[in-house]
Legacy VTK file of the C-alpha trace (Angstrom):
# vtk DataFile Version 3.0
C-alpha trace
ASCII
DATASET POLYDATA
POINTS 372 float
94.170 138.134 173.660
96.876 139.057 171.155
95.910 138.737 167.477
97.814 135.745 166.105
97.252 136.611 162.456
100.424 137.237 160.478
98.597 139.255 157.805
95.662 141.626 157.701
94.544 140.315 154.313
94.990 137.104 152.389
94.266 138.046 148.766
93.372 135.108 146.560
94.214 135.946 142.976
96.898 138.273 141.606
94.831 139.806 138.791
93.909 143.473 138.643
91.370 143.430 141.471
93.694 141.575 143.837
96.753 143.640 142.886
94.973 146.995 143.279
93.423 145.923 146.584
96.834 144.766 147.877
98.515 147.998 146.790
95.927 150.234 148.444
95.779 148.153 151.617
99.585 148.203 151.910
99.573 151.956 151.342
97.253 152.254 154.355
99.555 150.251 156.602
97.960 146.827 156.183
100.028 143.683 155.740
98.943 141.572 152.772
99.750 138.183 151.312
98.777 137.669 147.671
98.528 134.112 146.361
97.804 132.782 142.889
97.426 129.235 141.589
99.264 130.118 138.373
103.049 130.334 138.108
102.925 134.093 137.520
101.289 137.284 138.781
98.975 139.563 136.819
96.075 137.241 136.078
94.867 137.442 132.499
96.865 140.604 131.796
100.123 138.621 132.076
102.558 139.066 129.193
105.315 136.657 128.177
108.299 138.000 126.291
108.939 135.967 123.116
111.484 137.110 120.520
111.508 140.491 122.245
107.726 140.848 121.839
105.382 141.227 124.831
102.802 138.525 124.100
99.376 138.901 125.749
99.159 135.270 126.876
95.445 135.329 127.674
94.140 137.409 124.802
94.406 141.040 123.776
94.104 143.539 126.619
93.592 147.100 125.433
93.188 149.669 128.168
90.547 152.321 127.543
88.572 154.602 129.843
86.840 157.952 130.144
87.812 158.114 133.820
90.815 160.443 134.095
91.604 159.567 137.735
91.866 155.865 136.784
93.963 156.741 133.720
96.268 158.814 135.932
96.332 155.983 138.482
97.614 153.324 136.073
100.048 155.767 134.486
101.546 156.437 137.924
102.955 152.887 137.811
103.965 152.701 134.141
103.545 155.125 131.240
100.957 154.013 128.691
101.586 154.464 124.975
99.229 155.951 122.358
98.009 152.637 120.864
94.548 153.035 119.292
92.464 149.945 118.661
91.422 149.875 114.997
90.564 146.244 114.207
89.810 144.810 110.780
87.359 142.098 109.779
88.293 139.453 107.212
85.318 137.934 105.380
86.078 135.601 102.469
89.465 137.231 102.003
88.168 140.802 101.875
88.978 143.315 104.615
86.515 145.652 106.311
87.145 148.345 108.904
85.634 148.112 112.374
83.651 149.511 114.063
80.984 150.060 111.411
81.809 153.465 109.949
82.016 155.291 106.630
85.073 153.250 105.639
83.080 150.044 106.210
80.100 151.328 104.229
82.379 152.302 101.335
83.962 148.833 101.372
80.512 147.187 101.364
78.529 149.432 99.021
80.820 152.056 97.527
78.921 154.831 99.315
80.896 158.037 99.779
78.565 160.249 101.827
76.604 159.706 105.052
73.312 160.223 103.204
74.176 157.513 100.676
75.070 155.085 103.460
71.895 155.900 105.417
69.795 155.262 102.318
71.238 151.753 101.908
70.799 151.010 105.610
67.186 152.169 105.513
66.479 149.914 102.523
67.991 146.913 104.327
66.495 147.416 107.782
63.006 148.752 107.162
61.309 145.390 106.586
62.820 143.915 109.779
61.724 146.787 111.993
58.082 145.795 111.482
58.477 142.730 113.732
59.477 142.505 117.373
62.866 140.717 117.431
62.673 137.330 119.164
66.342 136.414 118.769
69.754 137.941 118.094
69.531 137.474 114.331
66.253 139.366 114.024
67.556 142.089 116.334
70.746 142.554 114.300
68.886 142.604 110.985
66.543 145.299 112.294
69.547 147.404 113.311
72.009 146.998 110.410
70.393 144.920 107.636
71.565 141.883 105.683
75.021 142.888 104.431
76.613 143.941 107.714
74.886 141.137 109.598
75.822 138.359 107.151
79.415 139.430 106.546
80.509 140.958 109.833
78.261 139.709 112.659
76.631 136.320 112.106
79.617 133.958 111.828
81.719 135.736 114.433
78.876 135.823 116.968
77.931 132.174 116.457
81.558 131.119 116.963
81.887 133.303 120.041
78.755 131.942 121.722
78.814 128.397 120.315
75.152 128.731 119.346
73.160 129.733 116.290
72.201 133.415 116.229
68.556 132.351 116.038
69.021 130.561 119.380
70.564 133.557 121.150
68.368 136.120 122.938
67.818 139.463 121.254
68.996 141.452 124.298
72.633 140.415 123.700
72.703 143.070 120.971
70.900 146.062 122.444
72.420 148.366 119.880
75.059 148.293 117.147
76.892 151.614 116.872
76.984 153.053 113.360
79.389 155.913 112.704
78.769 158.209 109.799
82.355 159.456 109.872
85.578 157.938 108.532
86.748 156.889 112.003
88.310 153.462 112.678
88.960 154.041 116.406
87.063 151.171 118.038
86.606 152.888 121.394
85.042 156.265 122.061
86.929 156.688 125.329
89.092 159.746 125.927
92.061 157.646 127.108
93.467 154.547 125.453
96.789 152.715 125.303
99.044 149.844 126.306
101.638 149.947 129.134
105.068 150.648 127.665
106.933 147.398 128.216
103.762 145.354 128.725
101.216 144.763 131.480
103.735 143.037 133.746
105.134 146.511 134.435
101.742 147.541 135.841
101.516 144.397 137.980
105.067 144.887 139.271
104.279 148.476 140.207
101.105 147.550 142.072
102.695 144.657 143.973
106.127 146.198 144.526
105.949 146.134 148.342
103.575 143.184 148.732
104.466 139.604 149.638
103.307 137.300 146.820
103.318 133.535 146.343
102.583 131.764 143.063
101.708 128.096 142.416
99.466 128.137 145.490
96.036 126.512 145.238
93.781 128.192 147.789
91.347 125.278 147.921
94.049 122.669 148.565
95.427 124.650 151.522
92.344 126.617 152.547
92.468 125.789 156.254
96.043 126.839 156.947
95.955 129.773 154.538
92.861 131.401 156.031
94.386 131.132 159.508
97.229 133.368 158.357
95.090 136.474 157.881
92.420 138.493 159.610
90.321 138.579 156.427
90.238 136.963 153.002
89.798 138.832 149.710
88.628 136.298 147.142
88.797 137.018 143.398
88.251 133.490 142.061
85.070 131.712 141.003
82.321 132.307 143.541
80.682 128.943 142.794
83.961 127.145 143.509
84.310 129.017 146.812
80.995 127.519 147.928
81.887 124.079 146.527
79.324 124.385 143.713
76.476 123.734 146.143
73.965 125.584 143.926
75.471 124.280 140.695
78.210 125.479 138.346
78.072 128.883 136.719
78.622 128.791 132.970
81.251 130.690 131.008
82.579 130.969 127.516
86.242 130.129 127.306
89.117 130.719 124.902
91.916 128.589 123.562
95.061 130.288 122.292
97.425 129.105 119.590
100.637 131.142 119.687
103.037 131.082 116.736
106.462 132.651 116.234
106.968 133.659 112.609
110.233 134.577 110.940
108.641 137.725 109.535
108.880 141.339 110.599
105.165 141.978 109.954
102.446 139.368 109.423
99.161 141.276 109.056
99.979 144.955 109.511
97.517 145.367 112.392
97.216 144.199 115.974
93.720 142.706 115.605
92.034 141.063 112.612
88.655 139.349 113.165
87.669 136.367 111.020
83.926 136.539 110.620
83.207 133.413 108.561
81.631 130.551 110.511
83.744 127.924 108.716
87.001 129.442 110.043
87.264 128.023 113.587
89.118 130.926 115.225
87.558 134.324 115.836
90.611 136.522 115.391
94.366 136.747 114.961
96.362 139.013 117.246
99.799 140.264 116.178
101.256 141.428 119.468
104.143 143.629 118.335
101.694 146.210 116.946
100.400 146.954 120.458
103.759 148.586 121.174
104.782 149.646 117.641
107.539 147.032 117.636
110.181 146.623 114.942
111.582 143.245 116.010
112.867 140.935 113.267
110.385 138.189 114.166
106.707 138.441 115.040
104.317 136.502 117.284
100.692 135.877 116.331
97.880 134.305 118.348
94.753 132.645 117.017
91.814 132.716 119.440
89.411 129.781 119.498
86.196 130.207 121.510
84.932 127.258 123.522
82.756 126.247 126.428
84.740 126.689 129.620
85.468 123.452 131.436
87.155 122.717 134.749
90.603 122.617 133.117
90.111 125.790 131.051
90.194 129.372 132.281
86.689 130.919 132.379
86.462 134.213 130.490
82.983 135.474 129.689
80.088 134.903 132.105
76.878 133.777 130.459
74.481 136.115 132.226
71.263 134.436 131.138
68.241 133.760 133.376
69.462 130.358 134.563
72.965 131.491 135.506
71.761 134.736 137.076
69.499 132.723 139.380
72.422 130.496 140.421
74.683 133.498 140.982
72.116 135.253 143.161
71.988 132.179 145.395
75.756 132.368 145.856
75.540 136.123 146.355
73.183 135.602 149.273
75.640 133.152 150.819
78.485 135.623 150.293
76.642 138.281 152.312
76.936 136.050 155.391
80.705 135.627 154.991
83.465 137.844 156.321
85.325 137.216 153.052
85.421 140.098 150.575
84.415 138.977 147.062
85.624 141.059 144.133
86.481 140.896 140.457
85.146 139.260 137.323
84.829 135.689 138.622
83.733 136.456 142.165
81.051 138.863 140.956
80.151 136.806 137.850
80.307 139.966 135.799
82.198 140.992 132.690
84.522 143.835 133.613
86.735 145.950 131.394
90.096 146.616 133.020
89.305 150.158 134.108
86.062 148.921 135.673
87.728 146.229 137.783
90.355 148.744 138.922
87.563 151.175 139.782
85.717 148.486 141.763
88.845 147.649 143.779
89.572 151.323 144.452
85.978 151.882 145.543
86.151 148.956 147.965
89.451 150.018 149.496
88.229 153.615 149.778
85.287 152.437 151.873
87.520 150.259 154.036
90.473 152.551 154.630
89.298 156.120 154.079
85.564 156.429 154.691
85.710 154.279 157.855
88.676 156.130 159.323
LINES 1 373
372 0 1 2 3 4 5 6 7 8 9 10 11 12 13 14 15 16 17 18 19 20 21 22 23 24 25 26 27 28 29 30 31 32 33 34 35 36 37 38 39 40 41 42 43 44 45 46 47 48 49 50 51 52 53 54 55 56 57 58 59 60 61 62 63 64 65 66 67 68 69 70 71 72 73 74 75 76 77 78 79 80 81 82 83 84 85 86 87 88 89 90 91 92 93 94 95 96 97 98 99 100 101 102 103 104 105 106 107 108 109 110 111 112 113 114 115 116 117 118 119 120 121 122 123 124 125 126 127 128 129 130 131 132 133 134 135 136 137 138 139 140 141 142 143 144 145 146 147 148 149 150 151 152 153 154 155 156 157 158 159 160 161 162 163 164 165 166 167 168 169 170 171 172 173 174 175 176 177 178 179 180 181 182 183 184 185 186 187 188 189 190 191 192 193 194 195 196 197 198 199 200 201 202 203 204 205 206 207 208 209 210 211 212 213 214 215 216 217 218 219 220 221 222 223 224 225 226 227 228 229 230 231 232 233 234 235 236 237 238 239 240 241 242 243 244 245 246 247 248 249 250 251 252 253 254 255 256 257 258 259 260 261 262 263 264 265 266 267 268 269 270 271 272 273 274 275 276 277 278 279 280 281 282 283 284 285 286 287 288 289 290 291 292 293 294 295 296 297 298 299 300 301 302 303 304 305 306 307 308 309 310 311 312 313 314 315 316 317 318 319 320 321 322 323 324 325 326 327 328 329 330 331 332 333 334 335 336 337 338 339 340 341 342 343 344 345 346 347 348 349 350 351 352 353 354 355 356 357 358 359 360 361 362 363 364 365 366 367 368 369 370 371
């Protein structure tokens, strides 16, 4: 009997996992249809051009990796610039460099040498190391002491998680890197940058020869859509796929407040964190600095953390005991499906961009190269 399927793969979700999968499958002679419920492609990496500035609509996306093949892969679609993430923290109007390094220690204590900084840290942490940390606050104090914790961690973390630090498990902060060099580069990775012209260029390159449809809700048209293809690749919420039969998985969400300002430069840096609890947003992004822009106007975004609800995009999985148990139940169900589940929401796992690209490449390698 002749196969009646129009496509080899129906790919639900046009984020990085879906786009990379579609590109690789197409490259190996497979016919793909990519659908997305939003009115654009690219998932959370989507950029909107405002006043000539590429605005990261769903929060700052800074590409960084130690994996040269993945760096070469993304650069084959669009050249990446030399942007280096060097965020600042604003606490009560004073600025501190991040990550915690010799510049930060000088700003806090006036220390000028590594030995001086280590002496202060030892004084502040020694009394906390005598107890086994039972929560995030105790863990942080044992690692960095009162000053760094109070000014640069406590308020920001409590806003991010929507819970007191004393109510959060200690394992959330396994370690807090301390650099005893004057180095403000947030990431240690060998490769780092932003696509020249924005992330839409990367999406366009990946999906250049792929049929795509936006404003399509998979769950509203599931029956007819699945009949179109031999197999489904699903990158949405795994609990939604199974109609929440084991309960809803929890996420932290984000709300974004974008503003166009008639200024050429608002804060002089792409990322400034606001670490006081009384300030409701966690950070301000000034997008033009990602691409060294010199436009006459600037666009800033304030990020407000919140509990994800059905009408808000889920961002950060809450991988605690309760949610892990729920996810494992869905994972067992997924093993019995022919559908391929991949990406941050389908795997209920926080992925950096290079990791989700790597996961999609690994999956397609197994399907199209190792099996051939």
